[in-house]
Every structure is written in C-alpha cells, then in structure tokens.
Legacy VTK file of the C-alpha trace (Angstrom):
# vtk DataFile Version 3.0
C-alpha trace
ASCII
DATASET POLYDATA
POINTS 460 float
-27.273 34.155 -13.645
-30.207 34.196 -11.229
-33.554 34.823 -13.190
-36.334 37.017 -12.466
-39.455 34.997 -10.743
-42.739 36.684 -11.208
-46.334 35.836 -10.302
-49.436 37.484 -11.881
-52.623 38.562 -9.775
-55.732 39.237 -12.008
-59.161 40.827 -11.047
-62.266 41.962 -12.749
-64.477 42.668 -10.131
-66.766 45.232 -10.864
-65.915 47.708 -8.141
-62.297 49.145 -8.699
-61.483 49.162 -5.148
-62.827 45.276 -4.631
-60.499 44.164 -7.527
-57.711 45.779 -5.616
-58.470 43.920 -2.572
-59.253 40.878 -4.593
-55.245 41.157 -5.917
-53.869 41.690 -2.344
-56.053 38.731 -1.283
-54.815 36.497 -4.290
-51.207 37.467 -3.310
-51.336 36.815 0.131
-52.523 32.967 -0.350
-49.873 32.546 -3.632
-46.799 34.808 -3.148
-44.116 32.744 -2.050
-41.079 35.321 -2.284
-40.395 39.242 -1.683
-41.070 41.099 -4.322
-38.690 43.667 -6.246
-40.556 45.204 -8.583
-44.617 45.606 -9.391
-46.091 45.991 -12.881
-49.497 47.324 -12.765
-51.892 47.170 -15.981
-55.721 48.075 -16.035
-58.010 48.257 -18.841
-60.339 50.755 -19.674
-63.341 49.027 -17.161
-61.728 51.089 -14.565
-61.247 54.180 -16.566
-60.948 57.438 -13.819
-60.753 55.347 -11.093
-56.929 54.012 -11.544
-55.975 56.208 -8.593
-58.107 54.481 -6.135
-56.627 51.149 -6.822
-53.225 52.241 -6.712
-53.607 53.804 -3.270
-54.721 50.246 -1.836
-51.755 48.543 -3.561
-49.455 51.328 -2.213
-50.450 50.504 1.171
-49.281 46.745 0.309
-46.360 47.211 -1.858
-45.561 50.802 -1.667
-41.893 50.109 -0.934
-40.709 48.542 -4.213
-40.952 50.253 -7.641
-43.793 49.841 -10.101
-44.632 50.919 -13.431
-47.668 50.305 -15.621
-50.640 52.036 -17.909
-54.208 51.756 -19.110
-53.975 49.113 -21.674
-56.363 46.976 -24.180
-55.367 43.653 -22.757
-52.843 41.284 -20.776
-51.546 37.729 -21.636
-50.108 35.916 -18.707
-49.601 32.355 -17.932
-53.321 31.622 -16.586
-55.325 33.473 -19.224
-55.488 36.508 -21.682
-58.225 39.123 -20.816
-59.642 42.360 -21.981
-61.461 43.438 -18.951
-59.800 44.200 -15.601
-56.542 44.599 -13.865
-53.550 42.687 -13.398
-50.622 43.120 -10.836
-47.328 41.225 -11.692
-44.900 40.892 -8.500
-41.299 39.991 -9.833
-38.301 38.925 -7.553
-34.775 39.613 -8.845
-32.271 40.322 -5.862
-29.538 40.495 -8.671
-30.896 43.365 -10.223
-30.690 47.152 -9.851
-34.549 48.411 -10.248
-35.927 51.790 -10.366
-38.819 53.598 -11.524
-38.977 57.392 -12.428
-41.908 59.430 -13.680
-42.546 62.856 -15.028
-45.648 64.725 -15.931
-44.795 68.165 -17.264
-45.780 70.947 -19.851
-43.978 69.891 -23.195
-43.486 66.472 -24.042
-39.791 66.631 -25.492
-38.966 68.744 -22.311
-40.257 66.251 -20.181
-38.441 63.522 -21.606
-35.015 65.288 -21.358
-35.505 65.743 -17.616
-36.558 62.389 -16.904
-33.764 61.012 -19.140
-31.167 63.140 -17.158
-32.217 61.274 -14.096
-31.609 57.773 -15.816
-28.010 55.872 -15.254
-27.749 52.266 -16.856
-24.706 50.783 -18.293
-25.575 46.924 -18.227
-29.424 45.960 -18.780
-32.280 48.047 -20.399
-34.700 50.375 -19.820
-38.639 50.274 -20.373
-40.388 53.651 -21.329
-43.992 53.712 -21.079
-45.764 56.840 -22.754
-49.232 57.484 -24.670
-48.763 57.472 -28.385
-51.550 59.931 -28.253
-52.944 61.568 -25.106
-56.653 62.825 -25.249
-57.016 65.265 -22.514
-60.149 66.623 -20.882
-63.118 67.968 -22.790
-62.066 71.483 -22.222
-58.653 70.996 -23.384
-59.625 68.730 -26.315
-61.929 71.750 -27.308
-59.054 74.053 -27.087
-56.995 71.388 -29.183
-59.806 71.605 -31.544
-59.807 75.413 -31.828
-55.921 75.399 -32.139
-56.596 73.009 -35.105
-59.072 75.248 -36.527
-56.980 78.316 -36.115
-53.634 77.173 -37.581
-55.694 74.867 -40.584
-57.374 78.226 -41.573
-54.062 80.632 -41.382
-52.457 77.646 -43.480
-55.176 77.369 -45.742
-54.443 78.556 -49.453
-51.155 80.237 -48.111
-47.765 79.803 -49.935
-45.914 76.327 -49.073
-43.364 78.558 -46.882
-46.557 80.157 -44.868
-48.101 76.638 -44.507
-45.067 75.158 -42.849
-44.704 78.044 -40.663
-48.305 77.344 -39.509
-48.124 73.569 -39.420
-44.651 73.887 -37.301
-46.345 76.065 -34.879
-49.333 73.562 -34.442
-46.758 70.833 -34.140
-45.377 72.996 -31.427
-48.668 73.380 -29.507
-49.322 69.622 -29.590
-46.114 69.102 -27.824
-46.663 71.741 -25.383
-49.896 70.609 -24.508
-48.825 66.950 -24.207
-51.026 65.627 -27.096
-48.760 63.436 -29.385
-45.680 61.828 -27.992
-43.037 60.881 -30.804
-41.327 57.629 -30.056
-38.400 58.602 -31.921
-37.044 61.665 -30.173
-37.993 60.590 -26.860
-36.045 57.086 -27.155
-33.050 58.952 -28.679
-32.924 61.296 -25.570
-32.813 58.054 -23.431
-30.372 56.422 -25.786
-27.935 59.398 -25.839
-28.111 59.534 -21.718
-26.764 55.898 -21.686
-24.091 56.478 -24.522
-26.322 54.343 -26.998
-25.013 50.921 -24.953
-28.230 49.718 -23.699
-31.735 48.601 -25.151
-34.649 50.975 -24.652
-38.081 49.593 -25.214
-40.786 52.035 -25.813
-44.335 50.643 -24.521
-46.473 52.764 -26.275
-49.733 53.367 -25.212
-52.950 54.075 -26.953
-56.658 52.357 -26.684
-58.760 51.442 -29.501
-61.606 52.756 -28.097
-60.761 56.447 -27.034
-61.667 58.176 -23.994
-61.450 61.330 -22.712
-58.277 61.801 -19.913
-56.885 58.553 -21.428
-54.409 56.642 -21.651
-52.957 56.806 -18.311
-49.387 56.013 -17.090
-48.737 54.858 -13.585
-45.205 55.093 -11.874
-44.695 54.348 -8.169
-48.274 54.023 -7.290
-48.970 57.421 -9.067
-51.656 57.652 -11.923
-49.458 60.565 -13.734
-51.960 61.058 -16.585
-50.297 61.340 -19.919
-46.700 61.512 -18.470
-43.793 59.329 -19.358
-42.511 56.632 -16.849
-39.008 54.939 -17.057
-38.583 51.443 -15.531
-34.320 51.019 -15.396
-33.436 47.495 -15.118
-29.691 47.052 -14.435
-28.521 43.468 -14.582
-26.194 41.754 -17.349
-27.331 39.267 -19.958
-30.363 40.834 -20.324
-31.915 39.908 -23.883
-33.987 42.785 -25.747
-35.656 41.820 -28.856
-37.649 43.886 -31.429
-39.195 42.843 -34.220
-42.116 43.795 -36.931
-44.285 41.990 -39.188
-42.629 43.615 -42.432
-39.929 42.596 -45.113
-36.482 43.765 -44.567
-35.888 47.422 -46.017
-33.627 47.870 -49.031
-30.166 48.979 -49.609
-31.186 52.462 -51.054
-34.519 54.358 -51.656
-35.365 52.730 -54.794
-34.966 49.062 -53.311
-37.041 49.937 -50.731
-39.605 51.386 -53.099
-39.655 48.021 -54.835
-39.929 46.033 -51.624
-43.206 48.178 -50.340
-44.855 47.761 -54.087
-44.582 44.091 -53.693
-45.401 44.198 -49.778
-48.730 46.399 -50.084
-51.687 47.215 -52.319
-51.029 50.583 -53.322
-54.311 52.507 -54.081
-53.007 55.798 -54.985
-49.736 57.947 -55.044
-49.591 61.385 -53.783
-47.026 64.274 -53.401
-47.286 65.238 -49.486
-46.691 68.526 -47.879
-45.595 68.378 -44.260
-43.602 69.937 -41.444
-42.471 67.723 -38.483
-45.591 65.781 -37.417
-48.176 67.622 -39.163
-49.547 66.625 -42.650
-50.416 69.665 -44.667
-51.927 68.353 -47.859
-51.899 65.415 -50.287
-51.741 66.698 -53.961
-52.510 70.214 -52.569
-55.749 68.943 -51.074
-56.496 68.670 -47.213
-55.180 65.033 -46.226
-58.449 63.245 -45.447
-60.165 65.007 -48.245
-57.621 63.681 -50.462
-58.280 60.095 -49.519
-61.921 60.027 -48.303
-63.237 58.615 -51.601
-60.873 56.192 -51.483
-61.280 54.528 -48.014
-64.835 54.601 -47.640
-64.859 56.794 -44.289
-67.416 59.490 -43.902
-66.362 62.792 -42.123
-67.175 63.384 -38.526
-68.980 66.568 -37.157
-67.563 68.222 -34.044
-70.522 67.423 -31.860
-70.372 63.818 -33.370
-66.992 63.443 -32.490
-67.182 64.577 -29.037
-70.328 62.840 -27.933
-68.710 59.505 -29.341
-65.352 60.036 -27.332
-67.589 60.778 -24.368
-69.222 57.432 -24.987
-65.672 55.881 -25.358
-66.990 54.115 -28.737
-64.876 56.001 -31.082
-62.424 53.597 -32.859
-59.039 54.545 -33.831
-58.050 51.345 -36.063
-58.144 51.878 -39.894
-57.144 49.368 -42.436
-55.604 51.875 -44.580
-52.576 53.983 -44.380
-50.283 56.432 -46.077
-46.852 55.012 -46.409
-43.760 57.188 -46.197
-40.384 56.181 -47.162
-37.379 57.457 -44.906
-34.567 59.295 -47.069
-31.669 58.972 -44.298
-32.514 55.300 -43.156
-34.396 53.853 -46.271
-36.683 52.532 -43.822
-40.649 53.318 -44.029
-43.548 54.455 -41.780
-47.288 53.765 -41.999
-49.599 56.116 -40.829
-53.514 55.182 -40.503
-55.498 57.972 -41.733
-59.293 58.672 -41.123
-61.509 61.269 -40.290
-60.214 61.765 -36.613
-60.197 65.783 -36.738
-62.843 68.120 -37.760
-60.222 70.769 -39.186
-57.806 70.376 -42.067
-54.304 69.941 -40.849
-53.517 66.288 -40.043
-51.297 65.890 -36.507
-49.852 62.622 -35.587
-47.322 60.965 -33.577
-44.196 60.843 -35.637
-42.128 63.574 -37.097
-41.467 62.923 -40.726
-38.994 65.523 -41.752
-36.557 62.797 -42.970
-39.274 60.994 -45.326
-39.756 61.745 -48.657
-42.818 63.884 -50.180
-43.550 60.808 -52.632
-46.326 58.861 -50.104
-48.847 56.288 -51.404
-52.072 55.525 -49.578
-52.120 51.517 -48.887
-53.847 48.619 -47.809
-52.026 45.511 -46.693
-53.291 42.087 -46.502
-51.964 40.470 -43.246
-54.381 37.192 -43.261
-50.808 35.323 -43.773
-48.983 37.127 -40.696
-50.956 35.832 -37.552
-47.647 34.553 -35.849
-45.467 37.539 -37.262
-47.349 39.796 -34.365
-45.562 37.955 -31.955
-42.246 37.186 -33.785
-39.988 38.772 -31.034
-40.873 35.941 -28.858
-39.438 33.326 -31.250
-35.955 35.178 -30.873
-35.348 34.502 -27.309
-31.406 33.454 -26.224
-32.063 31.554 -23.240
-34.308 28.661 -22.507
-33.781 28.359 -18.472
-37.447 29.772 -17.905
-36.420 33.464 -17.530
-39.311 36.391 -17.007
-40.166 37.366 -20.524
-41.737 40.849 -20.405
-43.282 41.977 -23.848
-45.974 44.077 -25.874
-47.618 43.138 -28.743
-49.872 45.057 -30.982
-53.580 45.122 -30.071
-54.355 45.609 -34.086
-53.919 42.104 -34.364
-57.313 41.599 -32.513
-58.922 43.925 -35.026
-57.138 42.115 -37.523
-57.847 38.414 -36.612
-60.954 38.972 -34.465
-61.669 35.541 -32.468
-58.543 34.024 -33.996
-56.449 36.545 -31.511
-57.306 34.043 -28.551
-54.948 31.495 -30.264
-52.200 33.500 -28.987
-52.810 32.570 -25.444
-51.674 29.068 -26.369
-49.030 29.987 -28.651
-47.431 32.245 -25.933
-47.990 29.775 -23.232
-46.206 27.080 -25.271
-43.248 29.308 -26.125
-42.779 30.856 -22.558
-43.846 28.560 -19.978
-45.182 29.884 -16.917
-42.805 32.989 -16.090
-44.153 35.853 -18.583
-46.352 38.782 -18.880
-47.472 40.833 -21.850
-49.471 43.720 -22.801
-51.784 44.343 -25.845
-51.548 47.732 -26.796
-50.368 50.471 -29.270
-47.355 49.151 -31.520
-44.239 49.189 -29.563
-40.771 51.390 -30.205
-37.312 50.730 -29.544
-33.857 51.727 -29.600
-31.678 48.685 -30.345
-27.881 48.817 -30.325
-26.353 47.053 -33.200
-25.559 43.841 -31.407
-29.239 43.007 -30.610
-30.751 43.583 -34.085
-32.084 40.672 -35.690
-31.930 42.252 -39.381
-32.072 45.439 -41.363
-36.002 46.532 -39.906
-38.324 48.366 -42.715
-39.128 50.305 -39.370
-36.214 52.025 -38.850
-36.955 55.762 -37.990
-33.748 57.016 -37.031
-30.094 55.052 -36.651
-30.975 51.735 -34.591
-34.385 53.447 -33.718
-37.539 51.564 -34.664
-41.321 52.521 -34.843
-44.168 51.908 -37.198
-47.702 52.636 -36.812
-48.698 48.840 -36.820
-47.234 45.440 -36.015
-44.512 46.274 -34.343
-43.421 43.936 -30.864
-40.792 43.797 -28.343
-39.678 41.743 -25.161
-37.083 41.620 -22.577
-35.905 38.264 -21.330
-34.574 38.881 -17.756
LINES 1 461
460 0 1 2 3 4 5 6 7 8 9 10 11 12 13 14 15 16 17 18 19 20 21 22 23 24 25 26 27 28 29 30 31 32 33 34 35 36 37 38 39 40 41 42 43 44 45 46 47 48 49 50 51 52 53 54 55 56 57 58 59 60 61 62 63 64 65 66 67 68 69 70 71 72 73 74 75 76 77 78 79 80 81 82 83 84 85 86 87 88 89 90 91 92 93 94 95 96 97 98 99 100 101 102 103 104 105 106 107 108 109 110 111 112 113 114 115 116 117 118 119 120 121 122 123 124 125 126 127 128 129 130 131 132 133 134 135 136 137 138 139 140 141 142 143 144 145 146 147 148 149 150 151 152 153 154 155 156 157 158 159 160 161 162 163 164 165 166 167 168 169 170 171 172 173 174 175 176 177 178 179 180 181 182 183 184 185 186 187 188 189 190 191 192 193 194 195 196 197 198 199 200 201 202 203 204 205 206 207 208 209 210 211 212 213 214 215 216 217 218 219 220 221 222 223 224 225 226 227 228 229 230 231 232 233 234 235 236 237 238 239 240 241 242 243 244 245 246 247 248 249 250 251 252 253 254 255 256 257 258 259 260 261 262 263 264 265 266 267 268 269 270 271 272 273 274 275 276 277 278 279 280 281 282 283 284 285 286 287 288 289 290 291 292 293 294 295 296 297 298 299 300 301 302 303 304 305 306 307 308 309 310 311 312 313 314 315 316 317 318 319 320 321 322 323 324 325 326 327 328 329 330 331 332 333 334 335 336 337 338 339 340 341 342 343 344 345 346 347 348 349 350 351 352 353 354 355 356 357 358 359 360 361 362 363 364 365 366 367 368 369 370 371 372 373 374 375 376 377 378 379 380 381 382 383 384 385 386 387 388 389 390 391 392 393 394 395 396 397 398 399 400 401 402 403 404 405 406 407 408 409 410 411 412 413 414 415 416 417 418 419 420 421 422 423 424 425 426 427 428 429 430 431 432 433 434 435 436 437 438 439 440 441 442 443 444 445 446 447 448 449 450 451 452 453 454 455 456 457 458 459
C-alpha cells in the first residue's frame, strides 16, 4: 500500500497576496511530486482576505481538490504557528480523492444535500464546518432581535409554551446557519455510507470571535459558513478518535459516579431545554443562574458588538454545564458564559436525549497535557504514512506557553509527514471496529463530540 506523501508550505507575510505568492515560490523550490490534494488553512491574520489568497493558489493548483478553513493554529514538521497560512500538498495516486462544498439556507438541509453527493465504500470522510458561525453585523443584530423576541415570549410562560418558543428559536438558528450541530450532520453522512466508514468532523471555531467567521474553504472558494467534505477512498486508512476523559459507565448511575470523581461539582440544577436551546436552570435564565458562581459579568449588547468588531471577544471558559445522555450513558460539557444579551441560551448540541439533572462543573486538567494529543498515540502503522489531525485549541488556554511542547512531542511521534490544525474540539462517527474504548463523549450510537478535549486523526 503506497503511503500519502506531503509537503507543507507556510507564510506569514503581512499582505495576504504576498503570503500566497510566497507559498507558491516555496513550492516551486521544494515540490518534487505531482500533488493530488491541497489543504489550505489560514489564521485570523488574513480575515476577510482569504478569497484573494485562494484565487492566487487556484491559478497554480486549481486542477486538484482542495479543502480547508480558517483556524487558530497549525502544527507541521517544521513548526507550530498561530499567525499565517499553510498550504499542504499531498500526493497519493492510489487514492480516489474528491472535495464537495455547500452553502445553503438551513444547516441540516444543506448537510443532507451534500451527503447525497458522497460515495465512499473504503476509506474515510473529513468534514469541515463551523461550530458557531458569526454572520455580518446586520444578520447578527437580527439574531439578537430574535433571541430577545423568543426569550420574552418564553419568559414566565408554562413549560409547553417555553419549549415551543425555544424550538422556534432553534429552527431560526438552523435556518440562518448559526449553530452547526455535529451529531446530526455526522449521522447524515454515516447513513449515506451505510455506517461503514469513519467520518471526522473538523469543527471550526476561533477563540477570538469576529463577524463573518469562521470560514470554510472548498475547491479554492471561501464558502463562508458552509460545509465541505473531503472523501478519501483508499483501503487501510486508519481513523482514530480520542478524548481526555475517562470511559463512560454501563448505566446512568455508573456514569454519574464517574463524572463526580472526574469533575469538581460546583452546583446541581434542574434544567429545562428544547433541542439545542437551554431555557432555564432551576427556573432561572441560564446565565443568571450561574453568574455568581463563575464570576463572569454580563455583557451589554453595545459592548459585545464592539468587542466582536475588534476581534477581542474570547469564548474559552473554564466552567461548564455537564449533561448526561440517557441513551448512550455518555456526557456532554457545555461552556457557559454571558455570550448573549438575552435570556435563552442557544448552542451547538441537541440535548434532547440528555437528563434534566445537570451540574455546573470545573475540571482540573493539569495532568492531562498529553491527553490532548492522545489520538496520535494510537496509530497502527510505522511506515511513515501521512497523518492528518485536529487537536483542541483549548489546550493553549489551559496550558499557556507549555503548549509549544506539543511541537516536539508531535514531531517525535510522527516524523516528517503530518499536518495538524488547532481549532475547536473535533467530532467523529467511528464504526465499532475503529473504537478504542467506551468514550464518555458518545452523543449517539458510535458518534462522538464534547465541548472540550477531543482529538482525531487519519493515518493515510
């Protein structure tokens, strides 16, 4: 089996066009094969200018499939960077490689249409989509207005009415492409491939949020907040998903005991919710219920707008609400903070199958530094295959400068044929034969996602 060969070209020139031309000049000097796939990732340094870079790269490599996104950082054989753009050119004549992208109105409907185009019997699929897509200022204001409207309607109403309006807000968020829910998206692609092949969700979100971000790239087009799918048809691709948590329990009570030992429980609540919208905690608006426990002050609408516009609104929070899944006995952690100036709390996960008994928790992860890249410890082959992976950028917030040690650790593990992105925690549909253990982060049958601490990779 011929392995995939790769070369990574990086630039952080001030001008996006200069960076793109710099990458091409490097490729002219170093490239010694005919590429079959291009991966392109760029940080917020070039926010709003990605298409001009893609146009330049398209002139040179437009005849091959390309996928990528805006991310917070990348790790590759020469370096670990958070301030530029990287083009990865890959050669694999033995693989059938295709990239398809879609940007339509309605996330689930778009995912369904894209999934219908996908065929893959052997190999793997890599999806790129935002966890949360921040639209432009006008659409963001409309999102705010909708949040206020449905929050007011929900207000002191009975539970049935509250759930009705929360459900309508959820539908609005889907229709306007705000919150991309990993589990239903992955399951649409899993069903299309008869649940036979691994599907990796390279979830994308920036720790510093901007309007019109994050961005997904498909075949040298910036499709903004769309979904892109890379299909790799090739035998013996190894897919690995892992997380930083212990295994789940065999039943709900066992899982409750496990999470009680794993997390510092600050307070327990009775939650009300509908789909991916949290209505209340102990009958109080969610943020109000936790604000005195997590020391986060409220954001006024004007202040939030200004901070978004400057790109200095950070979404990383050390606290989270822990939900337990009644179907899988798994768990889900939701970071909670004063992100919205209205009372309902929408997010990127349908928690319909989860218990109403939730807890505000704090996890001490000082001893979990290596766990953030644990997927790389479970590779099958030692023949220098190309490893394409994603790790949670939350590690940078958790460990600060120590994060740079990942560069040496990854290099020691993988040699000189790999590329990794640092972004939001990844998600995955993993057929049973690829599962390493009984993950706490199982959200649906063989489907995994958590708000923190997940990683995944393909060994090609």
